[in-house]
Structure formats: C-alpha cells, structure tokens
C-alpha positions in Angstrom: 156.7 154.4 75.3 155.8 157.6 72.8 154.3 161.0 74.7 150.9 159.7 73.1 151.3 156.0 74.7 151.9 158.0 78.3 149.4 159.9 77.8 146.8 157.2 77.2 148.5 155.3 79.9 147.9 157.3 82.5 144.2 157.6 81.2 144.1 153.6 81.6 145.8 154.2 85.4 142.9 156.9 86.2 140.2 154.5 85.0 141.8 151.5 87.1 141.1 153.1 90.3 137.7 152.2 90.9 138.5 148.0 90.8 141.7 148.6 93.0 139.4 150.4 96.0 136.5 147.6 94.9 139.4 145.3 95.3 140.2 147.1 98.8 136.5 147.0 100.0 135.9 143.3 99.2 139.7 142.2 100.9 138.4 144.2 103.8 135.2 142.7 104.0 136.6 139.3 103.9 138.3 140.9 107.2 142.0 141.3 105.4 144.2 144.5 106.7 144.7 146.2 104.0 147.1 148.8 102.9 146.4 151.2 99.3 149.7 152.2 98.3 149.7 156.0 96.9 149.4 157.0 93.3 152.3 158.3 91.8 152.1 159.7 87.8 155.0 160.2 85.7 155.1 164.0 84.2 157.3 162.3 80.8 157.1 158.9 79.6 161.1 158.9 79.8 160.3 158.6 83.2 159.0 155.4 83.5 161.8 153.5 85.2 161.5 156.2 88.1 157.8 155.3 88.8 158.2 151.6 88.6 155.1 150.8 90.9 155.6 149.3 94.6 152.0 147.4 94.4 148.7 148.5 93.9 147.7 147.2 97.6 148.9 145.1 100.7 147.2 142.6 102.4 149.6 142.5 105.1 153.0 142.3 104.0 151.9 140.7 100.8 151.5 142.7 97.5 148.8 142.7 95.4 148.2 144.0 92.2 145.0 145.2 90.6 144.1 144.5 87.0 140.7 146.0 85.1 140.2 144.4 81.8 138.1 145.2 78.9 136.6 141.9 78.0 134.0 140.3 80.2 134.4 136.6 81.3 133.0 134.6 84.4 135.0 131.7 84.7 137.8 129.7 82.4 134.9 128.5 80.3 134.1 131.8 79.0 137.8 133.4 79.1 138.1 135.0 75.6 141.7 134.5 75.1 142.1 130.9 74.8 144.0 128.4 76.9 146.9 131.0 78.2 145.9 133.7 80.8 148.2 137.0 80.3 149.4 137.8 83.4 151.6 141.3 83.2 154.3 142.9 81.3 157.2 140.9 82.1 159.2 144.0 83.5 156.8 144.7 85.5 157.2 141.1 87.5 160.9 141.1 87.2 161.5 144.3 88.4 159.0 144.4 91.5 160.0 144.1 94.6 158.6 142.3 96.6 157.0 140.1 94.1 153.4 140.5 93.6 151.4 137.3 95.6 148.8 137.8 93.9 146.8 139.2 91.0 143.0 140.2 91.2 142.3 140.9 87.4 139.0 141.6 87.1 136.3 141.6 84.2 134.9 144.4 82.4 131.6 144.9 84.3 133.7 144.4 87.7 131.4 141.2 89.1 133.7 138.8 88.3 137.9 138.0 89.1 140.2 136.0 88.1 143.2 135.3 90.5 146.7 134.9 89.6 149.1 133.5 92.3 152.4 134.6 92.3 153.7 131.8 93.7 153.0 130.0 90.1 155.7 132.0 88.5 157.6 129.1 87.6 155.0 127.6 85.7 154.1 131.2 83.8 155.8 131.4 79.8 156.1 134.2 78.3 155.7 135.6 74.6 156.0 138.5 73.1 152.4 140.6 72.2 151.2 144.1 70.8 148.8 146.0 73.0 146.4 147.2 70.7 145.6 150.0 72.8 148.6 151.6 72.5 150.7 152.3 69.3 154.4 151.2 70.6 154.2 148.1 72.8 155.8 145.6 71.0 157.0 143.6 74.5 157.2 140.4 76.4 154.3 139.4 79.1 153.9 136.8 81.0 151.2 134.4 80.7 149.7 131.1 83.5 148.0 128.5 81.8 144.3 128.8 82.7 144.0 125.5 84.9 146.2 127.7 87.3 144.2 131.1 87.4 140.9 130.6 90.0 137.7 132.4 89.0 135.3 133.7 91.1 132.0 136.0 91.8 133.0 139.3 93.5 131.0 139.4 96.8 131.0 141.2 99.7 131.0 139.8 102.9 128.5 140.9 105.3 
C-alpha cells in the first residue's frame, strides 16, 4: 500500500470509530458484556504486518468486527451489490487470531446492519477486487452468499 493510500486508510479508520462505538452500545443495551479493543495506528505503510488488528470489539471471548459502509441498505432486497456480499479482505480473515465470531456491517446512515457469521466461512468464496477508494488495492476478498447474511434495523433496547 502506498503512503498516500495508508494516509487515506487511516482517515477512513478514524471515520469508522462512530460505527464501532454504536455497535458496542447496541450490544451493551442487549445485555452483552463488551470489551472495546484499543485502536493502534501505524506510522508508515511498511509496518502493516505489525498492525494486524486484534478485533474491534469482544463479546465475552468472541471477536467482533465492525465495518461502516458508504452504501445505503436496509435488507437483502435493496443490497446494492448483487447476490454476493463482501465480508473482508482475505488477509484480514486469514491472519486473524482468534477468527471473528461475527461481522457487523453498518449502512451508510448507521440505521441498519448486515450480520455475517464467522462460522459460515466454509460457504464464502474468494475473488480479486479493486477498492476504488485507493490507488493500489487490487487484492483478494471473501464474499458470503447473500442468503447467509442477516439484515436488521439497529435499535437499542430500553
């Protein structure tokens, strides 16, 4: 990843904090014990292997990953990317220890979430894609069949 892309990635990482804290609040409001992992940032793109994250959150000992998309959706019916659902860059799953229990993937407006379970990994496929946000991002990604993804409105329990 170029230095330009690294700086852009760090900017996106900062912007995703709201989603991470929203999911933590949601889980706590539903009686889950949550631990919020500290955010560590690299200073140079060549350090990326030293900064493979340990997860965004933990529900007990279960790793939770949180992603905030720039696309709007409420369900599988209005999912804008067809029948495949992008889960993550393949290296992020492959290097993860422990493997994520669940991915909370939030819509642009933070009102809806798509849930992808790590236990469904055997049904995922891999495909090379380009992330148009970055200059150099031709990499492999995992995709879940859309029927394995649970969609819901993100509501706090009272």
